C-alpha positions in Angstrom: -151.7 -210.0 46.5 -153.4 -208.9 49.7 -153.6 -212.6 50.8 -149.9 -213.1 50.3 -149.0 -210.2 52.7 -151.1 -211.6 55.6 -149.0 -214.8 56.2 -145.7 -212.7 55.9 -147.0 -210.3 58.5 -148.0 -213.1 60.9 -144.5 -214.7 60.7 -142.7 -211.6 62.1 -143.0 -210.0 65.5 -141.6 -206.9 67.2 -138.4 -207.7 69.1 -139.6 -206.1 72.4 -142.9 -208.0 72.2 -141.1 -211.3 71.6 -138.7 -210.8 74.5 -141.7 -210.1 76.8 -143.7 -213.1 75.5 -140.6 -215.3 75.9 -140.2 -214.2 79.5 -136.7 -212.7 78.9 -138.0 -209.4 80.3 -140.5 -208.6 83.1 -142.2 -205.9 81.0 -142.3 -204.6 77.5 -140.8 -201.3 78.6 -137.9 -203.2 80.3 -137.4 -205.2 77.0 -137.3 -201.9 75.1 -134.7 -200.5 77.5 -132.5 -203.6 77.0 -132.7 -203.2 73.2 -132.1 -199.5 73.2 -129.0 -199.9 75.5 -127.5 -202.2 72.9 -127.7 -205.5 75.0 -129.5 -207.4 72.2 -128.0 -208.6 68.9 -130.1 -210.2 66.1 -128.0 -212.5 63.9 -124.8 -210.8 65.1 -125.9 -207.3 64.4 -126.6 -204.9 67.3 -130.2 -203.7 67.2 -131.3 -200.5 69.0 -134.9 -200.3 67.7 -137.5 -202.1 69.8 -139.7 -202.3 66.7 -137.2 -204.5 64.8 -139.1 -207.5 63.5 -137.8 -211.0 64.3 -138.8 -214.3 62.6 -138.3 -218.0 63.1 -134.6 -218.9 62.7 -133.2 -215.5 63.9 -130.4 -215.8 66.5 -130.6 -213.5 69.5 -127.6 -212.7 71.6 -128.8 -211.1 74.8 -126.4 -209.6 77.4 -128.0 -209.6 80.8 -126.2 -208.4 84.0 -125.4 -211.8 85.4 -125.4 -214.0 82.2 -125.5 -213.9 78.5 -128.1 -215.8 76.6 -128.0 -217.2 73.0 -131.5 -218.0 71.7 -132.8 -219.1 68.3 -136.4 -217.9 67.7 -138.7 -220.9 67.0 -142.0 -219.1 66.7 -143.7 -215.9 67.5 -145.6 -215.4 70.7 -149.3 -214.6 71.1 -149.3 -213.8 74.8 -147.2 -213.8 77.9 -148.0 -217.2 79.3 -146.4 -219.5 81.8 -142.8 -220.6 81.5 -143.7 -223.9 79.9 -145.5 -222.1 77.1 -142.8 -219.4 76.7 -140.1 -222.1 76.5 -141.7 -223.3 73.2 -140.9 -219.9 71.5 -137.1 -220.4 71.5 -134.2 -222.9 71.4 -131.7 -222.1 74.1 -128.1 -222.3 72.6 -126.4 -220.7 75.6 -123.0 -222.3 76.1 -122.5 -223.9 79.5 -120.7 -221.9 82.0 -117.1 -222.9 82.7 -116.3 -223.9 86.3 -115.1 -221.0 88.3 -112.7 -220.8 91.3 -115.1 -218.3 92.9 -117.9 -219.5 95.2 -121.5 -219.0 94.4 -123.5 -216.8 96.9 -125.0 -220.0 98.3 -121.6 -221.6 98.8 -120.4 -218.4 100.5 -123.3 -218.4 102.9 -122.6 -221.9 104.1 -119.7 -222.2 106.5 -117.9 -225.3 107.6 -118.7 -226.5 111.2 -116.0 -225.3 113.6 -114.7 -222.5 111.3 -115.2 -218.8 112.1 -117.2 -217.5 115.0 -119.3 -220.1 117.0 -123.0 -220.2 116.6 -125.3 -219.9 119.6 -125.7 -223.7 119.7 -121.9 -224.1 119.6 -121.4 -221.5 122.4 -123.9 -223.3 124.6 -122.0 -226.6 124.1 -118.7 -224.9 124.9 -120.2 -223.3 128.0 -121.7 -226.6 129.1 -118.3 -228.4 128.5 -116.4 -225.8 130.4 -118.8 -225.7 133.4 -118.7 -229.6 133.6 -114.9 -229.7 133.5 -114.7 -227.1 136.4 -116.8 -229.3 138.6 -119.0 -226.4 139.5 -122.8 -227.0 139.1 -124.1 -223.6 138.0 
């Protein structure tokens, strides 16, 4: 009977450890705070215990600040490795984001040439153009 319990024990892992090993949280304590704040659901049920055990096939709904993730646990983690290794622990079922009318931060930072306040390069070109059209050689 003792030999039957060992494989069962190795197929389950604490939720906070799994989130840390899968690189969903930067630290285990941060993973614990995500779980305790109710941002993580296992198979549709809100979990607030970091010690909750997850197994292969469990569906995790994680609500991060900027995005929501839907993950299916493929296997347990043994260590926090590189992204390529962590990616093997889950199957990402996150639905694609719908196109938004809002601009991303990168699109907001890029302005169209000629719109808004001129850059230093554009000001020099304007100054050169105006000084050439006056006929003065300053």
